[in-house]
N, C-alpha and C positions, 0 to 999 in steps of 0.2 A: 720628252718623250711619253706616250700613252701611258697614262697609270695603268696599274691593274683592275681598279675600280672601272674604267672605261672600256678598257679590252672585254670588262665582265660583261659591259651593257652590248658591246658588240655582236657576242657570241649568243644572245637572248632576241636579236633583231628578227623579225619575221613579217613576211609582207602579209595580210590578210589573217596573222597567227599562224599560217603555216610555210610559207614555200622560206626559206633562209635567207638571209640578208646580211651574213654576218661580216661581209668586207664592203659594207657601203660607211661614206661617211657623210651624215647627214650637217656639220657643220665644217663648212669652207676650211677653218683652221685648224682643224684638228692636227694634233700633232702626229708625228711617224711613229711607225711602229719600230719596238727590236728586235732582231733576226728571231729570238724565240718566239716573239709576239707574231711574228708574219707565220710560223710555221704553226704555231698554235691554231690561231683562226682558221689555217688553210685543212690542218687535219680535222677541225672541228668539224667545219663543212663536208671534207671525204666522208666521215662518217656518220653523216647525219639519216636520220631515216628517211628523208624525203629524198635526197640524193639515191639513198638504194634504192626505192619503190620507182622513181622515175627512168633510171638506169633497168629498170624490171619491166618496167612498160613498155621502156626501145626494145628490148629484146624481145617482147613479142609481138610490135608491129615487124619487126625486121623478121620475124619466122614468116608471119602471116604475107607478107610481102615476096617472100621465098631470095630473101638475101643471104648471102655466104652459104650456099648450098654445102662446102665442104666442110659443113659444122653438121649435117646430117638433120632431122628430124624429129620431131616429138621430143619428150623431157630430158635427152642427152643434148641434142640440138638447142634447144631452147636454154636450158643452164650453162651453155657453151658460149652463144650470144649474150648471154646475160654477164657472164664472166667477161666477155671482151666489151660491152657498152662500158661496165663499171671501171675497168681499169684503163680506158682511154679518160672518162670524168677524175680519176683520184691521176692518174700521170699528167694531164692536163692543171689540176689544180696546181699537184704537187711542184712540179717544175716552173709554172706560169707564175705561180702566186706567192712562192715560196722560195724556192731553192735561186731562181733567177734574180728575183728581187734583193734576195739577200746580197748575192754576189755584188748586182749592180748597181744595189743603193735604191732600188725605186720602191714607190709606194703602191702593193698592189689593191689597195681599197679605190671604190668608184669614188669620186665625188660629186655627191647630188648639187647639180645647179642650184636647183628650184625657184628660178624666177625667170622672167623672158617670156617671148611668146613661144609657141608650140614648136614652129619649125624650127626655130634657133634652138632649142632644149634639143630637138630630136638629133640634130646636126650634132651636139653638143655628145648626144649617146655616142653616135656612131666614130665620133672623132677619138673618145677613148678608146677603141681596137689599137689606136696606133700611137696614141699620147697620154700621157698619166705625168703624176706629181713623182719626184722625187724626194728623198728622204731630206734634201735642204729646200724643202719646199717649192722647187723650179718648174714647172712644167717641159719635159721634154721626152723626145722618142721614145714610147711603148716597149723597148727590144723584149722585156720579160714576154709582155702577152705575145708576141707575133713572134720570138723565136721559141717560146714555150708549147705555144699551138703544134709547130712543126715540128721539133722536136719529139712529143710526144706522139704526133701522126707516125713518125720515123719508127718511134718503138711501135707502133701497132701492128707493123710487120712480123713481128715476131711470135704475135698470138692468134691472128687471123689464117684464113685457110692459103694453102700454099697458093691455090689459082688466083687470088683477090691479092697479092703480094704487090710490093712493088711502087714507083712512086705517084700514080693514080690514085692508091690508099694513103700514102702519106698526106695526099693534097687535098683526097676529099676530107679525110678526119680533119684536118689540121682547121679547112673551113667550116666543117661542122661544128666544133669546138668554138670559132671565133663567130660564126651566126649565132650559135649557142647564148654567147657572151652579150651578144649586144641585144637580145629580146630580153635578158634578163638585166642589164642595162637601165631599158627602156622602162619595165616594171619597177626598178630601183626608182627612177626621176620621177616617175608620174603616179607611184599607186598615193601617197601624201595627198595627191589632191584630187583622186579618185574618193579617196579616202573621207577626205574633208565634203566634198561634195556628194556621197549617198550617203553618211553617216554622220552630217552635222550634226545632228540630235542628238549622237552616240557618240562622245568624244572616245570612249574606253575601247572601242570596237578596233580592232587590228592592233592590238596593245603591241610594245616592243618597236615601232617603229618611230622613233624620236631622235634626238641629240643626243650623242652619247655622253652617258652618265644622268641623264634627263628622262622625265618620266612620256612616254607617248604623248603628242598632241603638244607639244613645245618648243616643235621646231620652227625659228624664225624664218626659215628661208620660204614656209610654205603657208606664212601668213596674209 
């Protein structure tokens, strides 16, 4: 199992020193997480300042575009949109990265490939929305991510305006979270390469992006 030291290292991983990358394994042989570690990583993500800030930004864009008019406009409408956006993220992470992985014994982390052609690695990124590693180390259908996104999308019907509720909202929110996960996976996969290319004379830039339990810049997969 993952040691407390390795878990602590994961909780400090960030892309460009900013974006959280807590659920990323840069070591393909990283040991599985315990149930409590899966929950810990998820909650660490849910309460991260960047997650809170991005949902606040999403709410602003939503109001500017006139989405979910049932919330109204101005500060009250904005804060309702912010609450809904944050709830979507919180629920999706909790269900898809903690509760279902615990129940189904699946590893919620993204395991970086780190080598091969761009096309092959990009295909791998996309494929991780539907496949994942089990706690047994074997690849299997990613029921946690797929079901988690749709369950969270269904829960969103409880707090979105009445006019926007229904199957359409469930599918839209599920696909939105899935797309966000793919974008995040792309950053997780290629950021070490970008970092090495742009900052090769400054290896300490982007601290926190390294193999679990090792300093940044020591990732053998990106050498």
